[in-house]
N, CA, C and O atoms as a MOPAC input file, in Angstrom:
PM7 MOZYME 1SCF
protein

 N     44.06200 1    55.62400 1    -9.16200 1
 C     44.13900 1    54.36100 1    -8.48500 1
 C     43.23500 1    53.38000 1    -9.21500 1
 O     42.07200 1    53.68600 1    -9.47800 1
 N     43.74600 1    52.23300 1    -9.53600 1
 C     43.00000 1    51.22700 1   -10.29700 1
 C     42.24600 1    50.32100 1    -9.34000 1
 O     42.74800 1    49.97900 1    -8.26900 1
 N     41.01500 1    49.92600 1    -9.73800 1
 C     40.22000 1    49.01200 1    -8.91000 1
 C     40.44300 1    47.59700 1    -9.39500 1
 O     40.52500 1    47.34300 1   -10.59700 1
 N     40.53900 1    46.69900 1    -8.47000 1
 C     40.71600 1    45.28800 1    -8.81400 1
 C     39.37800 1    44.56700 1    -8.70600 1
 O     38.54100 1    44.91000 1    -7.87100 1
 N     39.19000 1    43.58100 1    -9.54500 1
 C     37.98600 1    42.75400 1    -9.47000 1
 C     38.11300 1    41.79900 1    -8.28800 1
 O     39.17800 1    41.24500 1    -8.01600 1
 N     36.99500 1    41.62900 1    -7.60100 1
 C     37.00200 1    40.70000 1    -6.46500 1
 C     36.51900 1    39.33700 1    -6.94900 1
 O     35.53700 1    39.24200 1    -7.68500 1
 N     37.19600 1    38.31800 1    -6.54200 1
 C     36.81300 1    36.96800 1    -6.95000 1
 C     36.09000 1    36.22300 1    -5.81400 1
 O     35.92200 1    35.00500 1    -5.88100 1
 N     35.66900 1    36.94600 1    -4.78700 1
 C     34.94800 1    36.32600 1    -3.67300 1
 C     33.50100 1    36.06000 1    -4.07900 1
 O     32.95300 1    36.71600 1    -4.96500 1
 N     32.90400 1    35.08400 1    -3.41000 1
 C     31.48800 1    34.79900 1    -3.62400 1
 C     30.68800 1    35.68200 1    -2.68900 1
 O     30.97300 1    35.75800 1    -1.49400 1
 N     29.69200 1    36.34400 1    -3.23200 1
 C     28.81700 1    37.17800 1    -2.42100 1
 C     27.73800 1    36.28500 1    -1.81200 1
 O     26.87000 1    35.78100 1    -2.52400 1
 N     27.79400 1    36.09100 1    -0.49700 1
 C     26.86400 1    35.17500 1     0.15900 1
 C     25.61500 1    35.88200 1     0.67800 1
 O     24.71500 1    35.21700 1     1.19200 1
 N     25.53200 1    37.17000 1     0.56400 1
 C     24.36000 1    37.90300 1     1.06600 1
 C     23.05700 1    37.44300 1     0.40300 1
 O     22.07400 1    37.24300 1     1.11600 1
 N     22.99500 1    37.26100 1    -0.94400 1
 C     21.74500 1    36.75900 1    -1.53400 1
 C     21.40800 1    35.34200 1    -1.08000 1
 O     20.23400 1    35.01100 1    -0.91900 1
 N     22.40600 1    34.51400 1    -0.87400 1
 C     22.17400 1    33.14500 1    -0.39800 1
 C     21.57800 1    33.17100 1     1.00800 1
 O     20.62900 1    32.44200 1     1.29600 1
 N     22.12700 1    33.99800 1     1.87100 1
 C     21.61000 1    34.10800 1     3.22700 1
 C     20.17500 1    34.63000 1     3.20900 1
 O     19.34200 1    34.15900 1     3.98300 1
 N     19.87700 1    35.58300 1     2.34800 1
 C     18.51500 1    36.10300 1     2.24000 1
 C     17.53100 1    35.00900 1     1.84100 1
 O     16.44700 1    34.90500 1     2.41700 1
 N     17.90500 1    34.19300 1     0.85800 1
 C     17.01900 1    33.11500 1     0.38800 1
 C     16.80600 1    32.07700 1     1.47400 1
 O     15.68800 1    31.60200 1     1.67300 1
 N     17.86800 1    31.72500 1     2.17500 1
 C     17.75600 1    30.72500 1     3.23900 1
 C     16.87200 1    31.24400 1     4.37100 1
 O     16.07100 1    30.48700 1     4.91900 1
 N     16.99900 1    32.49400 1     4.72000 1
 C     16.15800 1    33.05400 1     5.77900 1
 C     14.69100 1    33.12200 1     5.36100 1
 O     13.80500 1    32.86200 1     6.17500 1
 N     14.43100 1    33.46700 1     4.11400 1
 C     13.04000 1    33.49000 1     3.63000 1
 C     12.45300 1    32.08100 1     3.66300 1
 O     11.31000 1    31.90200 1     4.08300 1
 N     13.21400 1    31.08100 1     3.22700 1
 C     12.72200 1    29.69600 1     3.26400 1
 C     12.49700 1    29.23600 1     4.69900 1
 O     11.51700 1    28.54300 1     4.97600 1
 N     13.37200 1    29.60200 1     5.60100 1
 C     13.20100 1    29.24300 1     7.00000 1
 C     11.90900 1    29.82700 1     7.55800 1
 O     11.16700 1    29.13900 1     8.26000 1
 N     11.64000 1    31.09000 1     7.25000 1
 C     10.40800 1    31.73100 1     7.73300 1
 C      9.17600 1    31.06800 1     7.12000 1
 O      8.17500 1    30.86300 1     7.80700 1
 N      9.24500 1    30.73400 1     5.83300 1
 C      8.11100 1    30.07800 1     5.17200 1
 C      7.82400 1    28.73300 1     5.82800 1
 O      6.67000 1    28.42700 1     6.12800 1
 N      8.85700 1    27.92900 1     6.05300 1
 C      8.63300 1    26.61500 1     6.66800 1
 C      8.19100 1    26.73100 1     8.11700 1
 O      7.39400 1    25.92000 1     8.58800 1
 N      8.69200 1    27.71700 1     8.81900 1
 C      8.26500 1    27.90100 1    10.21300 1
 C      6.79200 1    28.27400 1    10.30700 1
 O      6.12900 1    27.93200 1    11.28600 1
 N      6.27900 1    28.96000 1     9.31800 1
 C      4.85900 1    29.32800 1     9.36000 1
 C      3.95500 1    28.24000 1     8.79200 1
 O      2.79000 1    28.15000 1     9.18000 1
 N      4.46800 1    27.40800 1     7.87500 1
 C      3.62100 1    26.37900 1     7.26000 1
 C      3.53200 1    25.09600 1     8.07400 1
 O      2.48700 1    24.44600 1     8.06100 1
 N      4.57000 1    24.71400 1     8.76900 1
 C      4.57700 1    23.42900 1     9.47800 1
 C      3.46700 1    23.32700 1    10.51600 1
 O      2.82300 1    22.28000 1    10.57900 1
 N      3.20100 1    24.33700 1    11.33100 1
 C      2.08700 1    24.18400 1    12.28300 1
 C      0.72100 1    24.05500 1    11.61300 1
 O     -0.21100 1    23.53000 1    12.22300 1
 N      0.58400 1    24.51600 1    10.38600 1
 C     -0.70900 1    24.46600 1     9.70600 1
 C     -0.94000 1    23.14900 1     8.98600 1
 O     -2.05500 1    22.89900 1     8.52900 1
 N      0.07700 1    22.29400 1     8.86800 1
 C     -0.07900 1    21.01900 1     8.16500 1
 C     -0.92800 1    20.06500 1     8.98800 1
 O     -0.82900 1    20.04400 1    10.21500 1
 N     -1.77000 1    19.26600 1     8.31600 1
 C     -2.58300 1    18.29800 1     9.06700 1
 C     -1.69200 1    17.20900 1     9.65500 1
 O     -0.78900 1    16.70000 1     8.98900 1
 N     -1.95400 1    16.86600 1    10.88900 1
 C     -1.12700 1    15.86500 1    11.56400 1
 C     -1.91900 1    14.62100 1    11.95000 1
 O     -1.40000 1    13.76400 1    12.66400 1
 N     -3.13300 1    14.50700 1    11.50500 1
 C     -3.97300 1    13.38700 1    11.88000 1
 C     -4.05900 1    12.42100 1    10.70800 1
 O     -4.40500 1    12.80800 1     9.59200 1
 N     -3.74500 1    11.18100 1    10.97200 1
 C     -3.88900 1    10.12400 1     9.97100 1
 C     -5.05600 1     9.25000 1    10.39400 1
 O     -5.11000 1     8.78900 1    11.53400 1
 N     -5.98100 1     9.02200 1     9.49000 1
 C     -7.11000 1     8.16400 1     9.83000 1
 C     -6.68800 1     6.71000 1     9.63200 1
 O     -6.15800 1     6.34300 1     8.58300 1
 N     -6.92300 1     5.91100 1    10.62500 1
 C     -6.56800 1     4.50100 1    10.56800 1
 C     -7.65800 1     3.70000 1    11.27400 1
 O     -8.15600 1     4.09400 1    12.32900 1
 N     -8.01100 1     2.59100 1    10.68000 1
 C     -8.99100 1     1.69900 1    11.29000 1
 C     -8.22800 1     0.64700 1    12.08400 1
 O     -7.64600 1    -0.27300 1    11.50900 1
 N     -8.23200 1     0.78300 1    13.37400 1
 C     -7.52200 1    -0.14900 1    14.23600 1
 C     -8.47400 1    -1.21600 1    14.73800 1
 O     -9.64700 1    -0.93100 1    14.97900 1
 N     -7.99300 1    -2.43700 1    14.90000 1
 C     -8.87500 1    -3.48800 1    15.41300 1
 C     -9.22600 1    -3.22500 1    16.86600 1
 O     -8.42000 1    -2.71000 1    17.64100 1
 N    -10.43700 1    -3.58900 1    17.20800 1
 C    -10.89100 1    -3.40700 1    18.58000 1
 C    -10.45200 1    -4.59600 1    19.41400 1
 O    -10.57100 1    -5.74900 1    19.00000 1
 N     -9.94600 1    -4.29100 1    20.59100 1
 C     -9.54400 1    -5.35900 1    21.48400 1
 C    -10.77800 1    -5.88700 1    22.19500 1
 O    -11.67100 1    -5.12200 1    22.55900 1
 N    -10.82200 1    -7.17500 1    22.38800 1
 C    -11.94800 1    -7.76200 1    23.09100 1
 C    -13.16600 1    -7.95900 1    22.21000 1
 O    -14.29000 1    -7.98900 1    22.71000 1
 N    -12.95900 1    -8.09500 1    20.89300 1
 C    -14.07900 1    -8.31900 1    19.98800 1
 C    -14.67600 1    -9.68200 1    20.29100 1
 O    -13.95900 1   -10.68000 1    20.35800 1
 N    -15.97600 1    -9.72400 1    20.47200 1
 C    -16.63500 1   -10.99200 1    20.77100 1
 C    -17.46100 1   -11.42500 1    19.56600 1
 O    -17.73500 1   -10.63900 1    18.65900 1
 N    -17.83700 1   -12.66100 1    19.58300 1
 C    -18.64400 1   -13.18900 1    18.48900 1
 C    -17.83100 1   -14.10800 1    17.60600 1
 O    -16.64400 1   -14.33200 1    17.84300 1
 N    -18.48000 1   -14.63400 1    16.58900 1
 C    -17.76400 1   -15.56900 1    15.71400 1
 C    -16.71100 1   -14.83700 1    14.89000 1
 O    -16.84600 1   -13.64500 1    14.61200 1
 N    -15.66400 1   -15.55600 1    14.50300 1
 C    -14.63800 1   -14.91400 1    13.68500 1
 C    -15.19100 1   -14.53100 1    12.31900 1
 O    -16.09400 1   -15.18000 1    11.79000 1
 N    -14.63200 1   -13.47000 1    11.76500 1
 C    -15.06200 1   -13.01300 1    10.45800 1
 C    -14.68000 1   -14.03200 1     9.39600 1
 O    -13.61300 1   -14.64000 1     9.48200 1
 N    -15.55000 1   -14.23300 1     8.37700 1
 C    -15.21200 1   -15.20100 1     7.33900 1
 C    -13.95400 1   -14.76800 1     6.57600 1
 O    -13.81900 1   -13.61400 1     6.17100 1
 N    -13.05100 1   -15.71600 1     6.39600 1
 C    -11.78000 1   -15.46700 1     5.72700 1
 C    -11.67300 1   -16.38200 1     4.52000 1
 O    -11.92500 1   -17.58400 1     4.61700 1
 N    -11.30000 1   -15.81100 1     3.38600 1
 C    -11.08500 1   -16.60000 1     2.17300 1
 C     -9.59700 1   -16.59200 1     1.88200 1
 O     -8.99400 1   -15.53500 1     1.69500 1
 N     -9.00500 1   -17.78700 1     1.84600 1
 C     -7.57700 1   -17.91600 1     1.54400 1
 C     -7.42200 1   -18.37600 1     0.10200 1
 O     -7.91300 1   -19.43400 1    -0.29100 1
 N     -6.72400 1   -17.54900 1    -0.67800 1
 C     -6.39100 1   -17.89600 1    -2.05100 1
 C     -4.88500 1   -18.11200 1    -2.10900 1
 O     -4.11700 1   -17.36700 1    -1.50000 1
 N     -4.46600 1   -19.14900 1    -2.85300 1
 C     -3.04400 1   -19.44700 1    -2.94300 1
 C     -2.65500 1   -19.61300 1    -4.39700 1
 O     -3.23500 1   -20.42500 1    -5.11700 1
 N     -1.66400 1   -18.83600 1    -4.83000 1
 C     -1.06700 1   -19.01400 1    -6.15500 1
 C      0.21200 1   -19.80800 1    -5.95700 1
 O      1.19800 1   -19.29400 1    -5.42800 1
 N      0.19000 1   -21.07400 1    -6.38900 1
 C      1.36800 1   -21.90500 1    -6.16200 1
 C      2.44600 1   -21.63000 1    -7.20800 1
 O      2.27400 1   -20.78200 1    -8.08400 1
 N      3.54400 1   -22.34700 1    -7.10700 1
 C      4.69900 1   -22.11000 1    -7.97700 1
 C      4.35700 1   -22.28900 1    -9.44900 1
 O      4.93900 1   -21.62200 1   -10.30400 1
 N      3.43100 1   -23.17000 1    -9.75200 1
 C      3.03900 1   -23.42000 1   -11.14200 1
 C      2.07300 1   -22.35100 1   -11.66300 1
 O      1.74200 1   -22.35200 1   -12.84900 1
 N      1.61600 1   -21.44000 1   -10.79800 1
 C      0.68900 1   -20.40600 1   -11.21900 1
 C     -0.76000 1   -20.82000 1   -11.10600 1
 O     -1.64700 1   -20.10700 1   -11.57500 1
 N     -1.01800 1   -21.97500 1   -10.48200 1
 C     -2.39000 1   -22.46700 1   -10.30200 1
 C     -2.99000 1   -21.82700 1    -9.05500 1
 O     -2.32900 1   -21.71900 1    -8.02200 1
 N     -4.25200 1   -21.40100 1    -9.16200 1
 C     -4.94100 1   -20.75100 1    -8.05000 1
 C     -5.72200 1   -21.78700 1    -7.26000 1
 O     -6.62400 1   -22.43500 1    -7.79200 1
 N     -5.37300 1   -21.93900 1    -5.99000 1
 C     -6.12500 1   -22.78900 1    -5.07200 1
 C     -7.06000 1   -21.88400 1    -4.28400 1
 O     -6.62300 1   -20.92900 1    -3.64100 1
 N     -8.36000 1   -22.19600 1    -4.34200 1
 C     -9.38000 1   -21.33700 1    -3.73800 1
 C     -9.86500 1   -21.96300 1    -2.45200 1
 O    -10.43300 1   -23.05500 1    -2.46200 1
 N     -9.64500 1   -21.27500 1    -1.34000 1
 C    -10.19600 1   -21.68600 1    -0.06000 1
 C     -9.76800 1   -23.06700 1     0.37400 1
 O     -8.75100 1   -23.59500 1    -0.07700 1
 N    -10.56900 1   -23.64700 1     1.26600 1
 C    -10.28300 1   -24.96400 1     1.80000 1
 C    -11.08700 1   -26.05400 1     1.09900 1
 O    -10.86500 1   -27.24300 1     1.33000 1
 N    -12.01000 1   -25.65000 1     0.25000 1
 C    -12.86100 1   -26.62700 1    -0.43400 1
 C    -12.22700 1   -27.00800 1    -1.76200 1
 O    -11.83200 1   -26.13600 1    -2.53600 1
 N    -12.13200 1   -28.27800 1    -2.02400 1
 C    -11.51900 1   -28.75700 1    -3.26100 1
 C    -12.43700 1   -28.49300 1    -4.44900 1
 O    -13.64300 1   -28.73200 1    -4.37500 1
 N    -11.87000 1   -28.00500 1    -5.53100 1
 C    -12.60900 1   -27.79400 1    -6.75900 1
 C    -13.50100 1   -26.57000 1    -6.78000 1
 O    -14.24700 1   -26.37300 1    -7.74000 1
 N    -13.44600 1   -25.74300 1    -5.74800 1
 C    -14.29500 1   -24.55200 1    -5.71000 1
 C    -13.71200 1   -23.47500 1    -6.62800 1
 O    -12.49900 1   -23.27300 1    -6.67600 1
 N    -14.59000 1   -22.79500 1    -7.34700 1
 C    -14.13800 1   -21.72100 1    -8.23700 1
 C    -14.06400 1   -20.40800 1    -7.46200 1
 O    -14.62800 1   -20.27300 1    -6.37600 1
 N    -13.36400 1   -19.46000 1    -8.03800 1
 C    -13.22500 1   -18.15900 1    -7.39500 1
 C    -14.57400 1   -17.45200 1    -7.30200 1
 O    -14.87000 1   -16.81200 1    -6.29300 1
 N    -15.39100 1   -17.56300 1    -8.34700 1
 C    -16.71100 1   -16.92300 1    -8.33600 1
 C    -17.59400 1   -17.49900 1    -7.23500 1
 O    -18.31100 1   -16.75400 1    -6.56600 1
 N    -17.55300 1   -18.81900 1    -7.03700 1
 C    -18.36500 1   -19.44500 1    -5.98500 1
 C    -17.86500 1   -19.04600 1    -4.60000 1
 O    -18.66400 1   -18.84300 1    -3.68600 1
 N    -16.55100 1   -18.93500 1    -4.44300 1
 C    -15.99800 1   -18.54600 1    -3.14600 1
 C    -16.34200 1   -17.09800 1    -2.82200 1
 O    -16.63600 1   -16.77700 1    -1.67000 1
 N    -16.31000 1   -16.21800 1    -3.82100 1
 C    -16.66000 1   -14.81500 1    -3.58100 1
 C    -18.15500 1   -14.63200 1    -3.37100 1
 O    -18.57700 1   -13.64700 1    -2.76500 1
 N    -18.96400 1   -15.56900 1    -3.86600 1
 C    -20.41300 1   -15.48600 1    -3.66100 1
 C    -20.77500 1   -15.72100 1    -2.20000 1
 O    -21.85400 1   -15.32100 1    -1.76100 1
 N    -19.88500 1   -16.36800 1    -1.43500 1
 C    -20.12900 1   -16.58800 1    -0.00600 1
 C    -19.91800 1   -15.31500 1     0.81000 1
 O    -20.09500 1   -15.33000 1     2.02800 1
 N    -19.54000 1   -14.20900 1     0.15600 1
 C    -19.34700 1   -12.90200 1     0.78900 1
 C    -18.33800 1   -12.95300 1     1.94700 1
 O    -18.70000 1   -12.66600 1     3.08900 1
 N    -17.08800 1   -13.31300 1     1.66600 1
 C    -16.09400 1   -13.28800 1     2.74700 1
 C    -15.76100 1   -11.84400 1     3.14000 1
 O    -15.72900 1   -10.95000 1     2.29400 1
 N    -15.51300 1   -11.63500 1     4.43800 1
 C    -15.15300 1   -10.30100 1     4.92000 1
 C    -13.68800 1    -9.98600 1     4.66500 1
 O    -13.31900 1    -8.83400 1     4.44000 1
 N    -12.86500 1   -11.01100 1     4.70200 1
 C    -11.43000 1   -10.81700 1     4.49700 1
 C    -10.93700 1   -11.79300 1     3.43600 1
 O    -11.34000 1   -12.95600 1     3.41200 1
 N    -10.06300 1   -11.30900 1     2.56200 1
 C     -9.47700 1   -12.15600 1     1.52300 1
 C     -7.96200 1   -12.02900 1     1.61500 1
 O     -7.41900 1   -10.92400 1     1.63900 1
 N     -7.28900 1   -13.16900 1     1.66600 1
 C     -5.83400 1   -13.19800 1     1.71300 1
 C     -5.35900 1   -13.96800 1     0.48600 1
 O     -5.75900 1   -15.11000 1     0.26100 1
 N     -4.50500 1   -13.32900 1    -0.30100 1
 C     -3.93000 1   -13.95500 1    -1.48900 1
 C     -2.47000 1   -14.25100 1    -1.20200 1
 O     -1.65200 1   -13.33900 1    -1.08000 1
 N     -2.14900 1   -15.54200 1    -1.09400 1
 C     -0.76500 1   -15.94700 1    -0.87900 1
 C     -0.14300 1   -16.24400 1    -2.23900 1
 O     -0.68800 1   -17.02000 1    -3.02400 1
 N      0.99900 1   -15.62300 1    -2.51000 1
 C      1.63800 1   -15.72100 1    -3.81900 1
 C      3.04400 1   -16.27000 1    -3.64600 1
 O      3.80400 1   -15.81600 1    -2.79000 1
 N      3.37900 1   -17.25300 1    -4.47000 1
 C      4.74700 1   -17.78200 1    -4.44500 1
 C      5.68600 1   -16.72000 1    -5.00700 1
 O      5.38300 1   -16.12400 1    -6.04100 1
 N      6.82000 1   -16.47000 1    -4.35200 1
 C      7.69400 1   -15.37700 1    -4.79000 1
 C      8.36900 1   -15.59400 1    -6.14200 1
 O      8.89300 1   -14.64200 1    -6.72000 1
 N      8.36800 1   -16.82400 1    -6.66300 1
 C      8.99000 1   -17.08200 1    -7.96400 1
 C      8.09600 1   -16.69000 1    -9.13400 1
 O      8.55600 1   -16.65300 1   -10.27500 1
 N      6.83600 1   -16.39800 1    -8.86700 1
 C      5.91100 1   -16.05700 1    -9.94900 1
 C      6.17700 1   -14.64400 1   -10.45800 1
 O      6.61800 1   -13.78300 1    -9.69700 1
 N      5.91000 1   -14.39900 1   -11.74300 1
 C      6.03800 1   -13.03500 1   -12.25300 1
 C      4.94200 1   -12.14900 1   -11.67800 1
 O      3.92800 1   -12.63700 1   -11.17900 1
 N      5.15800 1   -10.86100 1   -11.75400 1
 C      4.22300 1    -9.89200 1   -11.18100 1
 C      2.84900 1    -9.95900 1   -11.83700 1
 O      1.85200 1    -9.57600 1   -11.22400 1
 N      2.78600 1   -10.43500 1   -13.06200 1
 C      1.50500 1   -10.47900 1   -13.77600 1
 C      0.55400 1   -11.53500 1   -13.20800 1
 O     -0.66000 1   -11.41500 1   -13.37200 1
 N      1.08300 1   -12.56800 1   -12.54300 1
 C      0.22300 1   -13.63300 1   -12.02500 1
 C     -0.71300 1   -13.13600 1   -10.92100 1
 O     -1.92400 1   -13.32400 1   -11.03800 1
 N     -0.20300 1   -12.50700 1    -9.85200 1
 C     -1.15500 1   -12.00800 1    -8.84900 1
 C     -2.00400 1   -10.84900 1    -9.36600 1
 O     -3.13100 1   -10.65900 1    -8.90900 1
 N     -1.48000 1   -10.08000 1   -10.30300 1
 C     -2.25600 1    -8.98400 1   -10.87300 1
 C     -3.47400 1    -9.51800 1   -11.61200 1
 O     -4.55600 1    -8.93400 1   -11.54700 1
 N     -3.29400 1   -10.62500 1   -12.31000 1
 C     -4.41000 1   -11.25400 1   -13.02500 1
 C     -5.50200 1   -11.68200 1   -12.04500 1
 O     -6.68800 1   -11.47000 1   -12.29700 1
 N     -5.09500 1   -12.28800 1   -10.92400 1
 C     -6.07000 1   -12.73300 1    -9.92500 1
 C     -6.76500 1   -11.53700 1    -9.27700 1
 O     -7.97600 1   -11.56600 1    -9.05900 1
 N     -6.00000 1   -10.47900 1    -8.96800 1
 C     -6.60700 1    -9.28500 1    -8.37800 1
 C     -7.59400 1    -8.62800 1    -9.33500 1
 O     -8.63200 1    -8.12100 1    -8.90900 1
 N     -7.27500 1    -8.63600 1   -10.62500 1
 C     -8.21200 1    -8.09600 1   -11.61800 1
 C     -9.49100 1    -8.93000 1   -11.68500 1
 O    -10.58600 1    -8.38700 1   -11.83400 1
 N     -9.34900 1   -10.24100 1   -11.57300 1
 C    -10.52300 1   -11.12100 1   -11.59900 1
 C    -11.40000 1   -10.88700 1   -10.36500 1
 O    -12.62600 1   -10.86900 1   -10.46600 1
 N    -10.76700 1   -10.70900 1    -9.20700 1
 C    -11.52600 1   -10.42800 1    -7.98400 1
 C    -12.24500 1    -9.08700 1    -8.11700 1
 O    -13.40600 1    -8.96200 1    -7.72600 1
 N    -11.55900 1    -8.08900 1    -8.66700 1
 C    -12.17400 1    -6.76700 1    -8.85400 1
 C    -13.36600 1    -6.85100 1    -9.81300 1
 O    -14.35300 1    -6.13500 1    -9.64200 1
 N    -13.27300 1    -7.72300 1   -10.82000 1
 C    -14.38300 1    -7.88500 1   -11.74400 1
 C    -15.57800 1    -8.57100 1   -11.11800 1
 O    -16.72200 1    -8.26600 1   -11.45600 1
 N    -15.31700 1    -9.51000 1   -10.19200 1
 C    -16.40700 1   -10.24300 1    -9.55700 1
 C    -17.02700 1    -9.46900 1    -8.39300 1
 O    -18.24500 1    -9.47500 1    -8.21600 1
 N    -16.18900 1    -8.80700 1    -7.60600 1
 C    -16.66100 1    -8.01300 1    -6.45700 1
 C    -15.90300 1    -6.69300 1    -6.42700 1
 O    -14.85800 1    -6.59400 1    -5.78500 1
 N    -16.42000 1    -5.67700 1    -7.11800 1
 C    -15.71000 1    -4.38600 1    -7.15600 1
 C    -15.53700 1    -3.78800 1    -5.76100 1
 O    -16.43600 1    -3.85800 1    -4.92300 1
 N    -14.36500 1    -3.20200 1    -5.53200 1
 C    -14.08400 1    -2.54400 1    -4.26100 1
 C    -13.59000 1    -3.46900 1    -3.16800 1
 O    -13.40200 1    -3.02700 1    -2.03500 1
 N    -13.37500 1    -4.73700 1    -3.47100 1
 C    -12.88800 1    -5.68200 1    -2.47600 1
 C    -11.42600 1    -5.43200 1    -2.18900 1
 O    -10.62000 1    -5.26600 1    -3.10600 1
 N    -11.08700 1    -5.40500 1    -0.91700 1
 C     -9.69800 1    -5.23600 1    -0.50900 1
 C     -9.09300 1    -6.60500 1    -0.22600 1
 O     -9.68300 1    -7.43500 1     0.46500 1
 N     -7.89800 1    -6.81800 1    -0.77700 1
 C     -7.23800 1    -8.10500 1    -0.66600 1
 C     -5.86300 1    -7.90800 1    -0.04700 1
 O     -5.11300 1    -7.02300 1    -0.46000 1
 N     -5.53200 1    -8.72300 1     0.93300 1
 C     -4.19400 1    -8.71100 1     1.50000 1
 C     -3.33500 1    -9.68000 1     0.70100 1
 O     -3.67900 1   -10.85500 1     0.57400 1
 N     -2.22200 1    -9.19700 1     0.16300 1
 C     -1.32900 1   -10.01700 1    -0.64900 1
 C     -0.09500 1   -10.33300 1     0.18400 1
 O      0.54500 1    -9.43800 1     0.73600 1
 N      0.23300 1   -11.63800 1     0.26900 1
 C      1.33000 1   -12.09900 1     1.09900 1
 C      2.24900 1   -12.96900 1     0.23600 1
 O      1.77900 1   -13.83100 1    -0.50700 1
 N      3.56000 1   -12.73800 1     0.34200 1
 C      4.50800 1   -13.61500 1    -0.32500 1
 C      4.61200 1   -14.89900 1     0.49200 1
 O      4.74000 1   -14.86600 1     1.71600 1
 N      4.55500 1   -16.01500 1    -0.20200 1
 C      4.50500 1   -17.30000 1     0.48100 1
 C      5.37300 1   -18.28400 1    -0.28200 1
 O      5.20300 1   -18.43800 1    -1.49100 1
 N      6.27700 1   -18.93900 1     0.37600 1
 C      7.14100 1   -19.93600 1    -0.25700 1
 C      6.79500 1   -21.29200 1     0.31300 1
 O      7.35400 1   -21.70000 1     1.33100 1
 N      5.88600 1   -21.99000 1    -0.32500 1
 C      5.47200 1   -23.27600 1     0.19200 1
 C      5.37600 1   -24.32400 1    -0.86400 1
 O      5.03400 1   -25.46900 1    -0.56900 1

C-alpha cells in the first residue's frame, strides 16, 4: 500500500507558540508599572501669578521678546521667568524655533519652554 503526502498545514506548532505567548503575557502584564508621575496644578493656588515670558516668532522670523519693546532675550531670561511660552508662526521652517530653543538652552540650561503654533 502506497502512502500519499499530505498537503495540510500542521497547526499544532502554531497553537503551541500562541499558548506560550498567551501565558507569558498573562504573567507579565500584572508586573508592569502602572503609575505615571505627573505634576498637576493645584486648585485654589493663592498669591501672585507666576511670571510668564511670552516669546513670539512672527512670519518674518523675527523674535519678539515679552511685552517690553526692544528687550533682548538675554535680558528677559535674566528676570528669571517661571514659565516661558514660545509662539511660532506655522509658516516658518522647523529650524526657526529650534534656533530660539537652542539660544534659550544656552542662556538658561534646563529651562522648559511651551511651544505653541500661532497664526497672527
